[in-house]
Structures are given as C-alpha cells and as structure tokens.
FITORBA-589705 format. One record per residue: x, y, z of N, C-alpha, C, O in turn. Coordinates in steps of 0.001 Angstrom, whole numbers, plus 524288, in hexadecimal, padded with zeros to 5 digits. Atoms other than C-alpha are relative to their C-alpha. Example, Ala and Ser with C-alpha at 12.3 -4.5 7.8 and 13.67 -1.06 7.14 Angstrom:
<nodes>
8037A7FB5A800008300C7EE6C81E7880384804B080000807908049D80299;7FCCC7FB5A7FFC4835667FBDC81BE47FCFE80442802DA7FEFB8089680383;
</nodes>
This chain:
<nodes>
7FD737FF0F7FAD17F06184F937CDE27FDBB800BB803EA7FDEA7FE10807E9;8047C7FF4E7FBA97E5E0856DE7D4E18045F803C9804888091E8046180408;800687FC517FBBE7E76885FCE7E0A9800297FE22804677FBFE7FCDC8066E;80011802AC7FB947EBC885AA27EBF37FDFA80535805507FD4F804BE80A0E;801D97FD647F9E97E78D8663D7F4607FB6E800288010E7F9EF801C880553;8045B801467FF897DAA08630E7F1507FE477FCAA802D87F9FB7FC70804FE;80177805237FCC17DBEA856EF7F7887FF4B80038804888020C7FCD68068E;8001B800907FB9D7D80285990804897FF2C7FB09803F47FF747FABE808BF;80061804167FA187D5B384CD080A88805F27FF4A80144806F07FD91805A4;7FBA1800FE7FF857E42B84C3E808F0801EE801DE80638801FB7FEA7809CB;8007C7FF217FB487E6AD852C5814667FC8A800188051E7FD908020980965;8037D8006A7FB667DBED8502781CAE800BE7F83E801A37FEE47F63280594;7FF7580477800477DFE28417981A668062B7FF4E803B4807F97FB9180622;7FA15800F87FDF87EDFF8455681F287FE6E80186806B6800487FF3E80A85;800717FE977FAC07E8B084C0D82B377FD907F9B4803357FEF37F895807AC;80308804407FD7A7E05783EC782E71804E57FD0C801AB805427FBBF80648;7FCD6803957FF597ED05836D182CAC80158801E8806D17FFC17FFBD80ACD;7FDF57FFD17FB8B7F4A783EC1837517FB6D7FE428044D7FC627FA7680718;804677FF9B7FC327E82583F5B83FD17FEB17FA89801FC7FC977F9C38063E;803068048A7FB6B7E5B28303D841C98045C7FD077FCE2802437F90A7FB33;7FCDE802C17FF137F3E982AB883D9A805158014A803098061D805F0803B1;7FB1A7FC847FCC7800D382C2A84594804907FD037FCA08050D7F83E7FC41;7FA8180088802CC80E9682D2583CB0803BC7FD908049E808737FE8180482;7FBB7802597FC8D81484825668488F7FF597FAA07FE12803A07F8967FD3F;8012B80536801B780F2F8182684406801377FDA07FB4F80090800BB7F7B3;7FFFB801E880416811FF80F68839C07FBBF7FCD77FDAB7FAD67FB457F937;805EF803EB801A6805B9807F6839D47FD508002F7FB967FACF804477FBEA;803097FD378033B7FEC28085F82D287FB1B803977FE017F8707FFAE7FEDD;805CF7FD0B801417F26E81091829177FE667FBDE7FB368001C7FA8D7F6EA;80345804A0804BC7E8FC806898232E7F946801B47FF6F7F5A98005D8024F;8057A800C38021B7DCAB80AFA81B9C800117FCC07FC1A8036A7FA317F9C9;8032B802CD802987D28D805EA814B68005E800467F9D7800E4804D77F86B;800E67FEC8804AA7D1EB8043D8063C7FB867FC957FD697FC5A7F7DB7FD1C;804E180236801C27C3DB800997FFFA80106800A47FA75802CA804857F83A;7FE687FF95806097C4C67FC3D7F20E7FC607FBF07FD9C7F8AB7FAC680072;80361803FF7FFB37BE1D7F0F57E9CD8044F7FCE67FBA4806D87FEC57F803;7FC878047A8029A7C5977E4B47E48F7FDAE7FF477F9C77F9EB801777F7BC;800C2803AB804C97C5497DD637D7E67FAC77FEAD7FF767F8DB7FFC07FB30;80432802EF7FF937B9CA7D79A7DA307F94A8029C8015C7F4B18013380164;805597FD007FEB37B1CF7E2D57DE0C7FEEF801BD804C37FC74805D08055E;801B2801557FB137B1227DFCA7EC86803B68036D802138084C8033F800A5;7FE927FD197FD127B3EA7EAB07F64D805307FEB4801B8806987FA777FFF0;7FC28802227FEED7C1767EA467FCFD800E880418803907FF8180867801F5;7FDCB7FDDB7FD147C7117F05180914805E17FF478016D8071A7FBD28048A;7F8DA80096800367D64B7F0E8808FA8009980426805237FE198082780610;7FD447FB317FC477DDDC7F761814C58053F7FFEB7FDE6807AA7FBF57FCA6;7FA5B7FE6F802ED7EA537FD8380F74801C0804F4804947FF3980748807F0;7FC097FBDC7FBB77F531806D3816AF801CC8051E7FE8E8060F805EA7FC7A;7FEB17FA6B802497F58C81468813E38054C801D4802CA806BD8015080759;7F9607FDCB7FEC38048281B61812667FD69805DF8019F7FC158073B8060A;7FE5D7FB8A80054803308292A80E2E7FDF18026F7FC827FC037FFA07F91E;800F67FDF78040F7FF9E83399805CF804C6800ED7FA8D80912802C07FBB4;7FC4D7FFEB803F180746833A97F885801F7805348007D7FE8C8089680077;7FDFB7FB1D8004C8101383F587F92A7FEFB804317FC937FDF7808D27FD60;8019C7FE2F803F280E19841E07EC8A7FA6F8048E7FDA97F911808667FB1D;807747FE00801C97FF70843197EC8B7FF237FF36804848015C7FB33805F8;80333801507FBF57F8608439B7F9367FBC07FEAC801397FA047FDFA805A7;8050680221801347EC3A83F827F390800A17F9947FF287FC7F7F7217FF57;7FFEF8043E801527F1BE831D77F07A803427FDC380600806FF7FFF480816;7FEB5801BA7FCFF7F335828477FB93802567FAA5800AD800B87F6C17FE5B;7FEB9806D08004A7FB6C81C2E7FFE27FFA47FCF38033B800217FD1E80803;7FFE98051D7FB0F7FA0D81068804B3802737FB787FE388048B7FAF17F9EC;7FC8C80615801B17FF9A80270804CC7FD9F7FCA58011E7F9B77FD16803E4;8040980536800EB7FB757F40380280804317FDA97FF01807C1800B27FDE7;7FE78805C8802BB8024D7E7627FEB57FE427FED77FCCC7F9857FE147FD19;7FF10802F28035E8045F7E2587F2B27FDA57FAFC800707FA977F9C57FCEE;8025D8069D7FEBA800427D4547F7237FA9780003802B27F85B7FC48804C1;805E67FD777FAA67F33B7DC387FEB17FC1B7FDB37F99F7F94D801927F91E;803518015A803687EAE37D5DE7F18D7FB4B802788008F7F8E9804657FCDA;805CF7FCA3800B37DEE77DBC17F5DD8007880612800877FD2F809627FF5C;7FF487F8978008D7E4167E9C37F7838017C8021B7FC218001A806567FA4F;7FE827FE73806DF7EBAC7E8E47EA747FB0E7FFE37FCAB7F9F1802F87F926;804A3800088041C7DE067E2CA7E5807FCE7805567FE927FB36806D07FA51;803EB7FC248006B7D6D47EE7F7E8E1802838062C7FCEC8002A809617FA38;7FE2C7FCB0802437DFF87F7DB7E5118003D7FF5F7F9247FF4A803517F690;7FDE6800F8803FC7E31B7F3237D8847FB2D7FEC87FC1F7FC147FF937F777;803A17FEF9802267D44E7F0A17D4397FADA8040E7FE047F7518046E7FAC6;805A17FB27800927CCBB7FCF17D78A804A1804F87FE8280923805A68000C;7FCEB7FA8A7FF837D12780A407D2FD7FD71803BE802437FE5D808568012D;800BD7FB357FBBD7C9EC8113D7DD537FF6B7FC75805B97FD2D7F84080658;8000D802E77FA387CC0E80DF87EC9B7FEF88030F802837FFD4807A880167;8013D7FE237FA8E7C751811337F958801377FFD88043D7FF397FBF38063C;7FDCE7FF967FBEE7CE73814F6806107FDE5802F38041B7FD4D807B180394;8024B7FEE77FA967C8AC8165B81443802D7800DC8050C803797FD7680863;7FC75800017FA8D7D05D81B0B81EF87FB7B803728032B7F80E806B180242;8017F7FE5E7FA617CC6081D9382B938039A801C4803688077B7FEF4803C9;7FBE67FCE97FC4C7D3FC8262F835407FEC87FD6A805927FA5F7FCEE8076D;80007803127FCA07D65681F5283FFD7FF2D80306806127FD6280054809A0;802827FC6D7FD437D40882A24849917FCEA8036B7FF697F98680288802B3;802147FF608027E7CD71832E1843917F9E27FFBE7FBE07F645802687FA27;8050E8024A802537C4C382A7783D4B7FE0D801827FC367FA2D7FF197FAAF;8015E7FD268052A7C35B8337B8313C8024D7FB017FC608064C7F8567FCA2;7FF0C803FE8069C7C24382A97823A8800B3802457FC127FDD1805AB7FA44;7FE827FD05807CC7C8EC82E06815DD7FD757FA907FEC87FE637F65E800F0;7FFE180421802CF7C254825C380D04801588032F7F9917FF8A806E47F717;7FF667FCD18051D7C9AF826FA800988002B7FC137FC7A801277F76A7FD25;800F0803698042E7C75D823137F355804DF802C87FAF3806F28071E7FADF;7FC617FF1E803FA7D038823947E7B6801D67FB007FD637FEB77F7E77FB72;7FF8E804998053E7D9DD818F67DFDA8057C7FE13802848095E800D580330;7FA04801887FD6F7E4D5810BE7E6098035A7FD2A7FB4D801E17FA9F7F77E;7FCE5802F5804FA7F10D80C9E7DE6A803877FC028030F802C67FC39807CE;7FB65804967FE907FAAE802937E2458068B801727FD83807FA8034D7F950;7F93B7FC36802C480B13805E77E1FC801D97F9CE802B3800A07F9288074E;7FDE4804BC7FEF4811257F7B27E3B08054A8000D7FE2E806F8802357FA3A;7F9E97FFCB8012781F2E7F5177E45D8011E7FF067FA487FE577FBFB7F7CE;7FDA380165806A5826377F4EF7D60A8000F7FA6E7FF987FDC77F96F7FB7B;80067805677FFD9827517E5CB7D7F17F9B77FED17FEB27F8B87FBA47FB39;805C0800938014F817E87E61A7D7957FD25802727FC5C7F863801E97FCD1;8016C7FB18802968154C7F02D7CD9A7FDBA7FA1C7FADB7F91C7FA8B7F998;8041B801AC8023F810E77E5677C4837FBF07FC137FFD87FA267F9157FC88;8044B801D47FDB4807AE7E0C37CB997FBD580347801F37F733801FF801D6;803DA7FB397FF26801E47EE477D0B180085802D67FD067FCA38059C7FD9A;8008E7FD1580409804C97F6207C578803CA804DB802A18054A804A880731;7FD297F9E17FFB880C89804EA7C5387FC5480321803D47F78A802B7803DE;8008E7FBA87FB2E80A6D80EB27D0327FC06803647FFE07FE58805197FC06;803B47FCBD7FFC07FF71817BE7D0AB8029B804C87FB8080612807C47FCFC;7FF1C7FB9180371800CE8212C7C33E7FBBE804EE8002D7FC988087A7FD0A;803657FBB3800567F54C82AD27C6017FF688032E8033F7FBFD806908031E;7FDE07FD4C7FBEC7FB8582FDA7D24C804A7802AF7FDF7808BD800B67FC5D;7FBD37FB348021D802E683CB57CE85804457FE6E8047F802AC7FDC3808FC;7FA97800837FB9C811BF83A117D6448037A803A07FF4C8076B80440801FC;7FB3C7FAC5800C08184D8461B7D034800B6800237F9217FE907FCEB7F646;7FEF1801678043081D17848AE7C372805A77FEA77FE708095D800E580084;7FB7380374801B0827D1840A67BCF7802427FCD48040E806FB7FC71804DE;7FF22803E47FC048268B836CE7C8187FEC97FA3B7FE177FA857F8AA7FC83;800F2804F1801E282886829857C4B57FBAD7FCEE803267FD037FB848078C;803CE803A37FC0F81BAD821A57CA44802DE7FC0580223804BD7FCEE80679;7FD40803327FF1C8223D815B77CB1B8033A8002D806B0803217FD3480A77;7FB847FFC57FCF582BFE81A0F7D3F07FDAF80288805537FE9B80136809DB;801767FC007FB5F824AA824F37DBD47FD397FB308028E7FF8E7F99580671;80352803CE7FD0981A9E819F57E035804077FBAA802F08043E7FB54807BB;7FC4C803A47FE5B8246B80FD67E27480273802AF80580801FC80071809BB;7FD827FCAC7FBEC82B9981A1F7EB8D7FC597FF9C804447FDC17FD8B80860;801FB800A47FCDD81EA181BF57F2087FF037FC36803A77FD3F7FC698081F;8038F805747FB8881BDA80E837F6D8804DE7FEB38015B804A57FC3580576;7FC38800627FB238295280D617FB6B8022D802E5804E38056E8020780851;800977FCBE7FA28826DC81828804867FCFF7FE02802F27FDCE7FD7F807A9;803B2802357FBBD81B7F81244808F0803257FB70803068041E7FAAC807AC;7FD70805AB7FD298221C805F280B2E804AE801778031D806C67FDAE80536;7FB577FFE87FB6582D6880B8B813AA7FDA88041C804D77FFDE8045E8091B;804077FBDC7FC92823208165E81ADF7FCDB7FAA8803EB7FCF37FC0680886;80358804727FD3B81AAC8087D82115803B07FEA680482808777FEEB804F5;7FEE88017C7FB8E81C7F8047782C7A8025C7FA6B7FFE78011C7F8207FBDE;7FD96804AB80157824E07F6D582EE47FC2C7FBE27FF767FCB47F82B7FC74;8049C803F87FF86817217EFBF832E87FD4B7FDB57FC687FBB47F9617FB09;803D98002B8052E8108E7F326828A6802747FE4D7FA80800317FBA37F732;7FC678037D8044681B4F7EFDF81E8C801B77FB7480067803D27F9657FC99;7FF328066D7FE2B81D527E255825707FB4D7FD647FCED7FB737F8DD7FB50;805B38029B8010C80E297E0F48209A8015E7FD8F7F8A77FF357F9877F72B;7FFEC7FF5C803FA813277E224811B48042D7F92A7FF07804A37F7517FA9C;7FD5F806347FE9481B907D35D8154A7FCC87FB14800F87FE667F6A5801E6;802AC8043A7FE8E8101C7CC2D8173E7FDC17FDA17FDCC7FED17FEB67F93B;8011180232806808082F7C2C580EBF7F9AE804357FF557F6EE806E880236;8044F7FCFD802557FDB17C87F806A37F9DB7FF5A803877F8157FB1B804EF;804177FFBA7FE177F0DC7CD6980D087FB647FD9B7FD907FB357FDB17F8C2;8056A802A1801077E2FD7C63580C328015B7F89F7FEB07FE027F52F7FE59;801178058B801997E9327B8A7808C57FFE77FB518051A7FF2C7FCFB8098E;8018D8034E7FBB37E8017AD23811A8804FD7FF53803978093A7FE708017F;7F9E8801157FBCA7F2D57AB9E81CA2800727F9627FEE7804B07F7957FD89;7FF4580541801237F11579D8E81AD67FD177FC7A7FC477F9F67F8F77FD47;80339800FD804AF7ECD379AE980D907FF7E7F9087FE308027F7F5547FED2;8027C807C07FFC07E68578C8380A74802DE7FDA77FC1E806747FFC07F9B2;7FB7B801D48059F7EC10783518004A7FE34800247FAD0800C47FE837F716;8020E7FF9F805607E2CC786387F5648013E807297FFA88010580A368035E;7FF2F7F9D5800E47E5E7794927EFA17FADA802778010D7F677800BB8001E;8020C7FCEF7FE197E07C79FAB7F548801DA804DE7FC6880500804987F8C8;7FE797FB7B803307E0BD7AE657F09E80513803088010E8074A801DC80529;7F99A7FE3C7FF137ED327B4D37F146800DB804407FDB37FF30804457F931;7FEB27FCE38022C7F2157C14C7EE9F804467FF7B7FD40804CF8037A7FAA1;7FC108028C802647FD607BB887E8CD7FE0E7FE527F9F0800957FEB07F5DD;80098802BF805FB7F3B07B4797DDCF7FC55803CE7FF407F985801F07FBD3;805A97FBFC801CF7E8EF7BFDE7DC36801D7801067F8D280675801BF7F7B0;801B07FF38805B87E6F47C1A17CD34801B5805097FFCB804C0806407FC46;800167FACF802C97E6FB7CF747CDC4804EA8047080436807E2807C480269;7FB8B7FE817FCE17EFBD7D3F47DA7B804717FDB07FF0080779800747FC7E;7FCC7801CE804437F9847C9F77D6BE8067A8006C805AB80B1B800628045F;7FD377FC717FDA28007C7CE537E5358062C7FD427FEEA8061A7F8D67FD06;7FB308031180062810287CAAC7E4BA7FFBE7FD87805D17FE907FF4E80A1F;7FD6A802FE7FB578143D7BFF67ED35804EF802338044D808DA8045B80288;7FB577FCB97FDDD81D447C4CF7F7E78046A7FC707FFB6804687F7A17FFAF;7FAE280181801EC82B877C3C87F56E801347FC39802DF803377F8108018A;7FE59803627FA9582C907BEA8803C77FB877FFD58031C7F86C8034180470;805EC801347FBF9822897B79780C01802777FE8C805898052E7FAAD80664;7FF71802687FA82823FC7B7E381AF17FB98802B9803167FC128052680736;80542800B57FC5E815687B8EC81E867FFCF80484802AF800128088980010;800EB7FC947FC26813DC7C14382A3380439801C18035E80343804CC806F6;7FB907FE5A7FB7D822227C2A38310880101804507FF658022A8069D80374;7FDD37FB247FD2B825617CE3682F7F7FB74804468008F7F7A2804AE7FDAB;803767FBB07FC7881E557D930836F0801B1804237FEC67FE2C8069C7FC9F;7FD2F7FAF280352826F37E4E68329C803DC800107FE64807A47FE188009D;7FBE37FEA88054B82F177E89B82757800858065D7FFC97FCE8809887FFF1;7FDC67FAB480073837087F53A8264A801DE800427FAF3803D37FCBB7F855;7FDC77FDB58068683A527FC6F8198E804E37FFF17FFAF808617FF96802F9;7F9AC7FF23801CC845727FDAE8126D801FC806BE802187FEAC80A34801B2;7FE1B7FBFD7FD9E84DA18097F8189780345803FA7FB278049A8088A7FBDE;7FD697FF02804A58544E80B4680A137FB32802FD7FC397F699801B57FCCF;805227FD658045A84B5B813627FF8B800347FEF37FB127FF10801C37F757;801F98037A805CC84B99809477F4F77F9DA8020D7FD507F55A803327FE90;8068D7FD1C80310841D380DCD7EB807FD617FB4A7FE037F8937FB197FE1B;802CE803BF800C183F71801127E6C17FE297FA198058C7FEEB7F99F80A45;801C8804577FB7A83A1D7F4A47EE09801747F9B97FDEE7FEFD7F5987FDFB;7FBD38043980093844C47EBA27E9A9803E67FFF08026F806D6803BC80226;7F9B28018A7FE738503F7E5A87F0D77FFEE8047E802BE8032B807FC80213;7FCB77FD527FBFA84E267ED187FC4C8033A7FE638052F803ED7F9E0806B1;7FAB9802B67FC03858307ECA9807827FB5F7FF32805E57F8CA8031F806EE;8023F800317FC45850777E6B4814B2800AC802E4803828051780469804A7;7FFC07FD557F92C84DD27ED7B8212E7FE397FBEF803A57FC577F7A780289;80198802897FCB384B5A7E8EB82CBC7F9447FFF98022E7F62C803A880239;8070F8017A8008A83CB47E16A830347FF297FB6B802ED802047F7928028B;801A48012C7FDDD835C67DBFB838A8802047F8837FD1B800807F77E7F8A9;7FF01806368038083C057CA05835597FB6C7FE10800ED7F8427FEC08047C;80517804D97FFEB832667BFE783182802F77FA72804E58077E7F93A805F6;7FD81803C27FBEB8340E7B52183BC6802027FACD7FDFB803E87F78B800F7;7FDA8803828036D837FD7ABB78316B7FFC67FEDD7FB567FB677FF527F961;7FF8D8008B8053B83CAB7A829823F67FC8B7FBFB7FD777FB9B7F7B27FF71;804A380352801A5832DD7A25C81B98802927FD687FB4C8075F7FDA77FB53;7FE1880362804F8834D37999C80D5480172804DD7FBEC7FFC5809447FCE6;7FECA7FFF48032E83B1079D6B800E07FAAE805597FC6B7F6F6802B07FAEF;802AB7FBFC800BC8324F7ABB27FB63801F0800667F8C88056B7FE0C7F670;7FF9E7FE0080675831D17B0EE7EC5B80140806EC8020E7FF9A80944805EA;7FDA47FB737FFA28387F7BDF87EAFD8024A800FB7FA01804497FDC27F70C;7FDFE7FD998056583BAE7C7BE7DEAF804638031880123805AD8049180587;7FD107FCC9800F4846017CF487D9537FE63802AA7FD247FBC58013C7F95F;8026E7FAD38035D843487DC677D453803A78029A7FBED808638032D7FC8C;7FC5C7FD578033C847517E36C7C80F7FF3B805958017E7FCF68070A80579;7FF397F98E7FF098499A7F2B57C6A87FB33801D7801FB7FAEF8047C805FD;8056A7FD6B7FEC883AA97F5857C68F7FE807FCF7803987F9E87FB9280354;802C3804287FAD4838B67ECE77D27D7FB427FBB07FF4D7F84C7F9F9802AD;802EA8043A80354831547E3277C8D88036B7F9D78018E808137F907800AF;7FE62804D77FFC3833297D4FC7CCB58028B7FCFD7FBFE7FFE87FBD37F824;7FE95802C28055683C3E7CDA07C3A88045D7FABC80095806A57F84A7FD20;80009805F080114840AE7C1CF7C9197FD177FE7F806097FC02801D380956;80136800947FAEC83BB07BA8C7D4B8801CC7F8C080155800AC7F4DB7FEBF;7FCA1803C77FDF6843527AFEE7DC127FC577FEE4806797F8DF801978086C;802108001F7FB7D840EE7A80F7E9B5803BD80233803B6808608030A802C4;7FC0F7FF987FC26845F27ABA17F614800147FE05802A07FBD17FED4804B4;8004A801607FB5E848C27A41B800BC800FA8015E8050E80558800F980707;8003B7FBB67FC088457D7AB7180C1F803607FDD78043A805AD80112806F2;7FD9D800847FC8A84C317A1C381534804FA7FF2D80000807507FD17803A6;7FA187FE8E80101859D07A48080EAC7FFFD8055E8015080442806C080309;7FE447F9E47FEA98573A7B4878110A802C27FF53805318024F7FB72807FF;8000E7FCB27FA2B85CC87BB4381D0C7FCF880420800777F9DE8050A7FCE8;805157FE497FD8F854DD7C3D3823948004C807407FCFC7FD9C80B187FE0B;7FFCB7FAE7802C1859F07CF73819CF7FD2F800BA7F9FE7FB3D804897F7CC;801C1801DA803598561A7C8E980EF47FB1F7FF2A7FFB07F9108009E7FB98;805598001F7FFDC848107C522813527FE7580592800057FBA68069A7FC41;8022C7FACD7FCB0845637D42F819FC800BF803947F9BA7FE75807CF7F9D0;8002D7FD8280319849077D8E880B087FB167FE517FC5F7F756801147FB29;804D48023E80224840337D02A803F67F9788008C802BA7F57E800CA80008;804517FECB7FD428357A7D20380E75800178061C7FF347FBA78071D7FDA7;800CD7FAB57FFF7836EE7E0F480DE87FF3C8018A7FA9B7FC53805487F9CC;801867FFF6805698376D7DF917FE2D7FB237FE287FE2F7F902800367FA64;804A2803068005B82BD57D6AD7FE987FB52804628021F7F720805087FFDC;8058E7FD537FD2A822D87DFD28071D80166806087FCEE7FE0D808ED7FB0D;802187F8F2802C5826F77EDBB801517FE267FF0C7FA507FBF0802B17F817;802A3801C08057E823207E6CD7F3CA7FA0B801428009E7F75C8046F7FE35;804CC800638006D816837E2CA7F99A7FD5380501800257F91B805A37FDEB;8018A7FAF77FDD1815637F19E7FF567FC6C8033F7FB3A7FF8E805F87F8CE;8023F7FCC38037F80B497F89E7F55B7FDD18052C803657FB328056D8076B;803567F78A800B980765809287F58C7FBAC7FE3A7FFBD7FAFA7F9787FF94;8056680083801F17F9CB80A477F33D7FFBA8049D800F880088806B28053A;7FFCC7FAB98007D7F7CA817687ED3F7F9748010D7FFC47F65E7FE047FDAD;8079E7FFB18007C7E82481DEE7EF3D80195804667FE55804738079F80074;801477F9C0803187E61D8289E7E5E27FAED801CC8024B7F7447FF2C8009A;8043F7FEAF7FD877DB5482F9E7EE2F7FD38803C57FBF97FF77807047F93A;8034F7FCF7802C87CF4E835467E78A7FAF97FFC58042F7F6927FFAE8023F;806957FE447FCEC7C401836B97F1F0802FE7FEA8804AD8062E7FB10804DC;7FFA2801357F9CB7C5B083885802327FB2580085800DF7F7E2802E27FE3D;805797FE5F7FD1E7BAD38382B80A1E800CC7FF8D80564800647FB8B80803;7FF5D800287F9F67BD7783C21817117FAF18003D801E67F72A8020C7FF89;804457FFA67FB6D7B42D83AA88224D802287FFA7805C7804E87FBF18071E;7FFB37FEC27FB0F7B54C83F8B830657FD9B7FF1D803207F999801B680293;802FE7FF5D7FD037AF9C83BC383BC07FF00805BC802B280197809C18022F;8028C7F9CF7FF837A8AA846FB8412D7FD227FFF7806837FC277FB76807E1;802997FE9B7FC407A20484BBF84EC97FC2A8049E800607FCD4808FF8023E;801918063580155797958478984B168001C800167FBAA7FF3C7FBBC7F9D1;8004B7FF4E805207981C84B6E83EAF805B77FEB97FC4280955801E07FC8F;7FAAC800C8803747A399844F68344B800A5804297FC1D7FD75807A97FB43;7FFD87FC1F804D47A85D84C60829888031A7FAEC7FBA6806237F7437FC5B;7FE07803508046D7AA8C8466981C058027D803247FC1F7FFE0807277FBAB;7FFDB7FE12803D07B10884B8881150803217FCFC7FB8C806C27FA177FCCC;7FD96802FD803EA7B4FA8464D803238036B802897FC8A801A9806AE7FAD9;7FB467FF0C8032C7C196848817FAE87FF5C7FF2C7FB617FEDE7FA667FB13;80001801D1805277C08E847F17EC5A802C3802667FDE6803C8806F97FEFA;7FC707FF20803997C98D8478C7E19D7FDDB7FFFE7F92D7FCFE7FBD17F6F4;80096800A8806D77C65684ABA7D1F08050C7FE9F7FD97809B97FE707FEB0;7F9CF802BE8038B7CD0A845597C68A804C680475801548085880280803E2;7FD817FECD7FEE87D50A850D17C7A58053F80120805E180950803B080610;7FC767FFC37FCE97DB1084EE67D47C7FE57804BC804A48011B8057380882;800E87FC9B7FD8E7D3DB859EC7DA997FAB17FD66805547F69C7FB2A80420;80442802307FC2E7CBE3856367E8BB7FEA08050B8025E80128808DD803D5;803EA7FE437FE7C7BFCF85B3A7EC767FFCA7FE57803D2801BD7F9FF8047E;8011C802B87FAA67BAF385AB77FBBA7F9FD80165800A67F759805537FFCD;809657FED57FF497AAC3859417FE9E800D07FDF8805FE804B57FB6C80736;801687FFF37FBB47A6B88586E80C087F9407FCFB8013D7F5397FF9C80161;80548803DC8016279AE284C7880C8C7FE4E8000E80856800618014980C7F;802A4801957FAE2791F3848E08180E8041A7FAA38039C807487F7D580159;7FD30804557FE63797FC83F02821757FCD37FBB37FFDD7FE8A7F76580126;
</nodes>
C-alpha cells in the first residue's frame, strides 16, 4: 500500500489547485494525456480532472466518454501513461507518469473489463461496488454543460459521413464503442443529474434538462438485468415518447457513456517558474509505494 506521508507531491498539487482554480465555477478542468496507440504512434488526448481518490490521494480521478474510441484506445492499449498539466495562473507544470484504468458503467463491463483490482480501497470492500459508487459520485458532481456532452455523437467521427463506409467508433474492432441508446445529436446543451441516490445506472428517474429542439426517428434501447448487463434489445419510437420518457432515455444513455478514468501515479515531475531561475523537483515511487524526492536542474 505504501506510505502516503512520503508522497509530498500530493500537498504540492493540492496547493496549486487552490491557487489556480476557483471552486465557484463548474467549468471542467482539462489536462493533456500523452500515450502511444496500438500502432505505436504517439497520441495526445484531452480529458477532464475530477478529484483525488478519498481512500488514497496518490490516485487521481479523471473522466471521458466510452464512445471516444481514440481516448479509450490509448488507455486500453498501453500499460504506462503520462499526464501533462500546466496551471493557468502560476504557470507551474506537473508531468505525472503512471497507469490509467477504465471504470465504465456496469452495462459496459463486457466491453471494458472490470474496475482496477491493484488499487487498495479498504479491507472487505467490494471493488466493483466501490468503483461504481465513485463513478456515480463524479457524474453527479460535474456541471450540467459538461454532463450534456455525453449525449453528443462519438468524438472523431465525420459529421457528414460519405456513402462509402468510413471509420466508426462503433465498428472499431478493439474498442467496439456501444451505440447510443438514444440519438439526439447536439440538441442537448445542459443536462442535470438525478436528485436521488440510485446506486445503479439502470432505470433512473428523469430530471430537468435543456430540451431538444425536435424529436427524431425510432432508436435502439435496452433493458438491463440485476447486474446492469443488457438482456434485451428493442426499438423505441421517439415520436411516441413524452418529454419525461425522452429525458429518462437521454439521461440513461449519457450516464452509461460517462467513464471514470483512474490514474495510479508513480512519478511526478514538478516545474515551477522562477525569477530568474525556475525550480524542478521529481517525486518517484518505488515498488513498495514509498516516495523519494530529488531536486533537479531546471
């Protein structure tokens, strides 16, 4: 498990966050992920910071969309990842190396696997239940504008696909991104979370959201079993749905598209601008989890 007290970078990062970001805004904090694709090509992906894991602050929580095949691809195909984070006001940078894990909705576990097992979350704690609760906690904490983006079409796909078949996140042989249970394009610009404390991403009650401008054609949806796995598929004709029914399907689809991305940090390179000489400190974890600190030439 290691020694949290030796991870001095946690306190340094916490101070930087307070200095650079306002708690009064719900705008997402975007950082850059550097990794390598399955073809061996370098890749930079933006994704959104959420918080430290309460059970272990050496673990950082981010988020992305299961339908973002580019992001899911670099997370799944690589055992090592690097995050570059420049603070907007102080201009200090944190370059963090470690391993990312995907925590998808239970309905997507057959595509993305089980939550991380190598991160200790407590004695006797059910790992699957713990990580699903963390995912739902993050879902409820994000702002309505960012939440609405999980109703949007898959990133990276052509807006106006040609007649000939082009690459699709839904046909990707590795990612196999799940198609949306309801397709509203970019109609939703805000989406509020549930007020209840439902622990499963199935059959939630709709809440107020920015309504779409029009109702489209029939779309696919599915019902779920007790473990959240799809057990039946049927066509849903959106033209026959009332506003409450449509909001329920939109919210369900968006929440299932929301993925928690867990980062187990192993190295932090902290660079601080100076006047005139900057400072650079590297924090490194050994296999036992003990962190050492070394000052480097900037």
